[in-house]
C-alpha positions in Angstrom: 108.8 -10.8 8.9 107.1 -8.3 11.1 108.7 -5.1 12.5 109.0 -4.5 16.2 107.1 -1.6 17.5 109.2 1.0 19.3 107.7 3.9 21.1 108.9 7.3 19.8 110.2 8.7 23.1 113.3 10.9 23.5 115.5 8.1 24.9 114.7 5.8 22.0 115.4 8.5 19.4 118.7 9.3 20.9 119.7 5.7 21.1 118.7 5.0 17.4 120.5 8.2 16.3 123.6 7.0 18.0 123.4 3.5 16.4 122.7 4.9 12.9 125.4 7.6 13.3 123.0 10.3 12.2 124.4 13.8 11.6 123.0 16.9 13.4 120.4 17.7 10.7 119.1 14.2 10.5 118.9 14.0 14.3 116.9 17.2 14.5 114.6 16.0 11.7 114.0 12.8 13.6 113.0 14.7 16.7 110.6 16.8 14.6 109.0 13.7 13.0 108.6 12.1 16.4 107.1 15.5 17.7 109.7 15.6 20.5 111.3 18.9 19.5 109.5 21.9 21.0 108.0 24.2 18.3 107.6 28.0 18.4 104.5 27.9 20.6 106.2 25.6 23.1 109.2 27.9 23.4 106.9 30.9 23.8 105.1 29.2 26.7 108.4 28.3 28.4 109.7 31.8 28.0 106.4 33.3 29.3 106.5 31.1 32.4 110.2 31.8 33.1 109.8 35.6 32.7 106.6 35.6 34.8 108.3 33.8 37.6 111.4 35.9 37.4 109.4 39.1 37.2 107.4 38.2 40.4 110.5 37.4 42.3 112.3 40.6 41.1 109.2 42.7 42.1 109.3 41.3 45.6 113.1 41.7 45.8 112.6 45.3 44.6 110.1 46.0 47.3 112.3 44.5 50.0 115.3 46.5 48.7 113.2 49.7 48.7 112.4 49.3 52.4 116.0 48.5 53.3 117.3 51.6 51.5 114.6 54.1 52.6 113.9 52.6 56.1 114.9 55.6 58.1 113.0 58.1 55.9 109.6 56.3 55.9 107.0 56.7 58.6 105.4 53.6 60.1 102.2 54.3 58.3 103.9 54.4 54.9 105.8 51.2 55.6 102.7 49.2 56.4 100.5 50.8 53.8 102.8 50.1 50.9 103.2 46.4 51.8 99.5 45.9 52.5 98.6 47.5 49.2 101.0 45.2 47.5 99.4 42.1 49.2 95.9 43.3 48.3 96.9 44.0 44.8 98.5 40.6 44.4 95.3 38.9 45.7 93.1 41.0 43.4 95.2 40.2 40.4 95.1 36.5 41.2 91.3 36.7 41.6 90.6 38.7 38.4 93.0 36.6 36.3 92.0 33.3 37.8 94.1 31.4 40.3 94.8 28.6 37.8 96.3 31.0 35.3 100.1 31.6 35.1 99.7 35.3 36.1 97.3 34.4 38.9 99.7 31.8 40.3 102.7 34.2 40.1 100.6 37.0 41.8 99.5 34.7 44.7 103.1 33.5 45.2 104.3 37.1 45.2 101.6 38.1 47.7 102.6 35.2 50.0 106.2 36.4 50.0 105.0 39.9 50.8 103.3 38.5 53.9 106.7 37.6 55.2 108.0 41.1 54.5 105.1 42.6 56.4 105.8 40.4 59.4 109.5 41.3 59.3 108.6 45.1 59.1 106.2 44.7 62.0 108.8 43.1 64.1 111.4 45.8 63.3 109.0 48.7 63.9 107.5 47.6 67.2 110.6 45.7 68.4 108.4 42.9 69.9 111.4 40.9 71.0 109.8 37.8 69.6 112.2 35.0 68.4 112.6 34.7 64.6 111.1 31.2 64.7 107.8 32.8 65.5 108.0 34.9 62.3 108.4 31.8 60.1 105.7 30.0 62.0 103.2 32.9 61.6 104.2 33.3 58.0 103.5 29.6 57.2 100.2 29.7 59.1 99.0 32.9 57.3 99.7 31.6 53.8 98.5 28.1 54.5 94.9 28.9 53.4 96.3 30.5 50.2 98.3 27.3 49.5 95.1 25.2 50.0 93.1 27.4 47.7 95.8 28.2 45.2 96.6 24.6 44.3 100.1 25.3 43.1 103.3 23.5 44.0 105.3 26.8 44.5 103.2 27.8 47.5 103.3 24.4 49.1 107.1 24.3 48.6 107.3 27.7 50.3 105.3 26.3 53.2 107.7 23.4 53.5 110.7 25.7 53.6 109.1 28.0 56.2 108.4 25.0 58.5 112.0 23.9 58.1 113.3 27.3 59.0 110.9 27.5 62.0 112.2 24.1 63.3 115.8 25.1 62.9 115.3 28.5 64.6 113.3 27.0 67.5 116.0 24.3 68.0 118.9 26.8 67.9 117.2 29.6 69.9 115.1 27.8 72.5 116.1 24.2 72.9 119.8 24.2 72.2 121.3 27.7 71.8 124.3 27.8 69.5 127.8 27.7 70.9 131.3 27.1 69.6 131.4 26.6 65.9 127.7 27.5 65.5 128.4 31.0 66.9 131.3 31.4 64.5 129.2 30.2 61.6 126.5 32.9 62.3 129.1 35.5 61.7 129.7 34.2 58.1 126.1 34.7 57.1 122.7 33.1 57.6 123.0 30.6 54.7 126.3 29.3 56.0 124.9 29.1 59.5 121.8 27.2 58.3 124.1 24.7 56.6 126.1 24.0 59.7 123.0 23.4 61.9 122.7 19.8 60.6 126.0 19.2 62.3 123.8 18.5 65.3 122.6 15.0 64.3 119.5 15.3 66.6 118.3 18.3 64.6 119.3 16.6 61.3 117.1 13.6 62.3 114.1 15.8 63.0 114.5 17.6 59.7 114.8 14.2 58.0 111.5 13.1 59.4 109.9 16.4 58.5 111.1 16.5 54.9 110.7 12.8 54.4 107.1 12.9 55.5 106.5 15.9 53.1 108.1 14.0 50.2 106.1 10.9 50.9 102.9 12.9 51.1 103.7 14.8 47.9 104.4 11.7 45.9 101.4 9.9 47.3 99.0 12.7 46.4 100.6 13.3 43.0 100.3 9.5 42.2 96.5 9.9 42.8 96.3 12.0 39.7 96.4 15.6 41.2 97.6 17.5 38.1 99.0 20.6 39.8 101.4 18.4 41.7 102.7 16.6 38.6 105.7 18.8 38.2 109.0 17.3 39.4 111.0 20.3 40.5 109.5 20.6 44.0 109.7 16.9 45.1 113.2 16.8 43.7 114.3 19.7 45.9 112.5 18.2 48.9 114.2 14.9 48.3 117.6 16.7 48.0 117.0 18.4 51.4 115.9 15.0 52.9 119.0 13.2 51.7 121.4 16.0 52.7 120.3 16.1 56.3 121.3 12.5 56.8 124.4 12.4 54.5 126.0 15.5 56.1 125.8 14.1 59.7 127.0 10.7 58.5 130.1 12.3 56.9 130.7 14.3 60.0 130.4 11.2 62.2 133.0 9.5 60.0 135.7 12.2 59.7 134.6 15.0 62.0 135.3 13.6 65.5 138.9 14.6 65.2 137.8 18.2 64.7 136.0 18.2 68.1 132.5 18.2 66.5 129.9 17.0 69.0 127.2 14.7 67.6 124.6 12.9 69.6 122.5 9.9 68.6 125.4 9.0 66.3 124.1 5.7 65.1 120.7 7.0 64.0 121.8 9.2 61.1 123.7 6.4 59.2 120.8 4.1 59.7 118.3 6.7 58.4 120.6 7.3 55.5 120.7 3.6 54.5 116.9 3.4 54.8 116.4 6.6 52.8 118.7 5.5 50.1 117.1 2.0 49.9 113.6 3.5 49.7 114.7 6.0 47.0 116.6 3.4 44.9 113.5 1.2 44.9 110.7 3.8 44.4 112.4 6.0 41.9 113.7 3.1 39.9 110.7 0.9 39.7 107.6 3.0 40.7 108.3 6.6 39.7 111.1 7.1 37.3 113.4 9.9 38.3 117.1 10.0 37.3 117.8 13.2 39.3 116.9 11.6 42.7 118.8 8.4 41.8 121.8 10.6 40.9 121.5 12.3 44.3 121.5 9.0 46.0 124.6 7.8 44.1 126.4 11.1 44.9 125.6 10.7 48.6 126.8 7.1 48.5 130.1 8.1 46.8 130.6 10.9 49.3 130.2 8.5 52.3 132.4 5.9 50.8 135.1 8.5 50.0 134.8 9.8 53.6 135.5 6.3 54.9 138.4 5.9 52.5 139.9 9.2 53.5 139.7 8.5 57.2 141.4 5.0 56.9 143.6 5.3 53.8 144.9 8.9 53.5 148.5 8.6 54.7 150.9 9.5 51.8 151.0 10.2 48.1 150.3 6.6 47.2 147.1 6.5 49.2 146.1 9.8 47.6 146.5 8.2 44.1 144.5 5.2 45.3 141.7 7.5 46.5 141.6 9.3 43.2 141.4 6.0 41.3 138.6 4.9 43.7 136.7 8.1 43.0 137.1 7.7 39.2 135.9 4.1 39.4 132.8 4.9 41.5 131.8 7.9 39.3 132.2 5.8 36.1 130.2 2.9 37.6 127.4 5.3 38.7 127.3 6.9 35.2 127.1 3.4 33.6 124.4 2.3 35.9 122.3 5.4 35.4 122.6 4.9 31.6 121.6 1.3 32.0 118.5 2.3 34.0 117.6 4.9 31.5 117.7 2.4 28.6 115.6 -0.1 30.6 113.0 2.6 31.2 113.0 3.4 27.5 112.5 -0.3 26.6 109.6 -0.6 29.1 107.8 2.5 27.8 
């Protein structure tokens, strides 16, 4: 009687360990035999990458904090000279250490961030009166050639974020200046204000189209075998943004009308949400396996269903208990389905 061949992937090892009731030592040994446990060199590589990325970000943050603290004591020449030296140094390091190296990529990313610092300092020094959306647009255009040459996902993700900020700022400062709750939200900080901008479903739909196109383009190019786009962190974050900008307006449409929130083109956000969820459930289940994005879709679905339930069922303590039971059932069903999908992928691999 022949033995069935089972691929030694992580999901299969975990499932077999559970069925055989292996202890901790036996489980770790199984991972080592299957060459699924990272060795010392793998850990060293992970730590090097993490420290390099954190170091580059801390260096840029330190330069920014330096200018903020010593702003009044520095002359205009010193302000521009120091930033420009930092940009040139980052480019030279990336060139000497090769753009494809870890240090080269970190240097180029740090230089790209310093370009934004330079533009911000220029606007503060000369008080040009230009709207902030122009800063983000110029920043994205200036680093676009570096993103094309650098061939790294971090730079392209930065470009996507800058384009998003440019669209939001242009919408809020030129097309539809903020009023009411938007004005109050600006007093609570820029991040809080940016989160409330998608309360305008028209802007949310524009951001959905923008980020959805970026996600489709990213996945299309990555599927063609472009190795530097093979990482999953950037498309996952773009997918998260894409789903959020249709889920949030949909929830607001469901329960927010009583708060006086004005939303235009109300029917479009729920339609876009349904289409986006359907596309993600199909593509990331059958074409490109990604449990994170499937989990985001399930979380959005649960949020919308709970919003409908709260609007129509929340009356007394009994309805609150019913809502809690509904939430528990949906979360349990989502976890069961995700586990089933993961096992099916393991069997197919």
